[in-house]
N, C-alpha and C positions, 0 to 999 in steps of 0.2 A: 614603059607604061608606069603609072603612078601608084603609089601606096597611099590608100585612103581609109581613114576611120569613119564608120558610119554608126552613130550612137543610137540605141533604141532600135535595133536592127532584127529582133526576134520575130516581129510581124509587121503588117501594114506597110507604110510608105518606107520605112527604114530597110525592111527586108526586100521590098521591091528594088530599091536604089542598089543595095548591096549585091542582089542577084544580077542586076543588069550590069554593074561595074564588073563583076567577075566575068561575065559573058564577053565583056569587051576586052579581057585580057589583063585587067588591073589587079594588083595585089590589094586585098580588102581586109580590113580589120573590123570584125563584127562585134557587137556588144549586146550583152544581156544583163539584166539586173542581179541574177542569181544562177546557180549552176543548173537548176532545174529548167529554167528558161533557155539556158545555153543548150539544152538537148534539142530544142526547136531548130536549132542552127546546125545540126549535125550534117545535113546534106550540104550546105555551103561550106562548112569546115572540110569535108571530104573532097570538095572541089578546089581547096587551097585556101580558103580563108583562115585568118587567125581569129582566136576568140578572146575577147576581153570581158571581164565580169566585174560589175560594180553596181551596187544599189544607189542610185543618185540621191535618194533621200537622206543618205548618210555622208556627210562632208568627208570624214576620214576615208571612207571607200573611194570617193572621187580622187582624193589626194593620193591614194595608193596606186589607182589607175593611171593618174598622171605621171607618177614617178615610174611606173612600169613602161609607159609610152616614151618617156624620156631616155630610158636605158635601152631602147630597142632601135630598129632602123628608122631613120627620119621619115616623117609623114609628110606627103606632098599636098594633102587636102583633109579637112575635117568637115564632115557634114553633121551639124548638131541637131539631130533628128528627135531624140527622145522627148518625149512629153506627156503629159496627162491632162485630161480634160477638167476634172473637178476633184475636190477634196484637199486635205492638208498638204499633199505632196506638190501641189501646182507650183508655188514658188521655189522650193528647193529643186525640183527636176527641170522645170522650163527656164529658170533664170539663174540660180546659184550655181548649178552643176556646170552649164556651159561658160558661166564666168570663171569658175575655178580651173576648168580645163584650158580655157584660153590663156589664163594667167600663168598656169603652172607648167605647160607643155611647150617645148620648143616651138616657134612660129612655123607652121607649114607654109607652102606656097599660096594656098587659098583657103578661106573660111566661108562655111555656109551655115546660115542660121534658119531654123524653121520658124516662120512667122504664121499668121493666120489674118484673114480679113476681119477677124474678131478684134484685131488691135485697133481698129478705129473707134471701138466702143470702150477702150481702155482710158483710164485716167491718169494723167502725169502727175500724180500725187505720190510721194515717196513716204511721207509721214504716216506713221501707224502701220505700215506694211509688215506683216508677219512672215520674215524670211525663213523662220525655223520649221514651219510646218506643224506648229501646235494647234493651228486653225485652219479652216479652209480658206484657200486663196482665190483670188479673181482671175479666171483664165484670160479674159480680155485685158486686163492689166499686165499680166504675165507675158503676153504677147506683144504689147506695146513695150514693155521693158527690154525684151530681147531684141526686138527690131531696132530700138535705140542703141542697145548694146553693139549690134553689128555695125551700125552707122559710126558709133564711137570708135570701134577697132579700125574702121576704114581711115579715120583721121589720125589715129595713133600710129598705125602701122601702114604708111602709104605704099609701101612695096609689096604688100599683100592684099589682093583682092578679098574683101569682106562683103558678103551680100546676105540679104535675108530674102526668104521664098515664102509666098503664099501658095500652098498646094492646091488650094481649093477644098470644097466640102467633098471628100471622096469616100467611098464605101469601104472604110476599114472598121476595125473594132471600135474605134473612137468615133468615127464619123457615122456609123450605123449603115445598115444595108440599103436604106432609102436615100442615101446621099447622091445628088444629082451629077457631081463632077467625075471626070474620068481618071481612074487611078493610075493609068499608064501615064498621062500627061501630069498627073500630080508629082510623080517621083522623077519625071525626065529632067525637070529644071535644075533640081539638086545636082544630078550627075553631070549635067551640061556645064554648070558653074564650077564644078569640081575639077573638070578635066578638059573641057572644051578649048579648042585653039583658036577659035574665031575672035576677032577683036571685041564683040560685045560680052563674050563669056569672060573676058579678062578685065573688065571694068570693075570699078569698086563703089561701095557705098550704096547700092541699089537695093530696091524691093521689087522682087519680080513674081509674075504670075503668068505661068505657061510661056516662059521664055520672052515675056514682054515686060519691060520696065514700067513700073506703076509709081503714082503719087502715094504718099504715106500721110499718117496722122501728122500734123504739124509738129507735134513734140519730138518726133524721131530725129529730126535734123537740126533741133534747137540745141546749140552747144551748151549752153547753161544748163538744160536738163540733162544732157549727156554727162557733164561734169559731176552734177549732183548724184546721178545714179551710180557712176563709178566710184564716187566718194562713200556713198552709203554701202555699196557692195564691199569696198575695201575695209571699211570699219567693221562691217558685219562678219567677214571671213577672216579678216587679218592678212589678207593677201592683196597687194597692190597691182593692178594692171598697167604695165608701163609699155 
């Protein structure tokens, strides 16, 4: 069985994915932004999950978590699920944290990044983006950037399947109770890409919706845009993704 990190797993899609993976017999590392939120994961920890705590708005906290993961048993997969919808934390949580974790942790066998259909409304413009969280960020832009990050990693690490997932508009705290998509289907694709053994689940560079590969915003697979994004994030964080 695999050892899998699911970030942002205190509730919503992350919790659903972690719960499902535990039920399948996998070793799961769950993540909460602080100890108080970690209490919400007590039932999963009681079932054998490990708990990692880091506030993804703080880069030093992400670095500490990466170091702790690097000193622990190797990860077979990482599901970069943590995300916020609005406010100043959008870029730090949705883009900078998964970039840093990808750059600073030993490469797992598979990588999964949470995207959104909103990425089609994002703008592939990196000038003027506030990565620090001092001002509110654009959710659509953040999802375009993280989807391009997933595609860039697929190119940089051809032996590691790296994919992005649109879970749909599902009834989580972020999506709201009136969201029309199926929460079960929303998390199933992440778990499938992290652990599935059929050929499609082991492909790379894809953008998936309910286990179906979809087209993306044109910028996602624009190698020049990918290169600019990686360069900007490397300069911003002082960490190069190689």
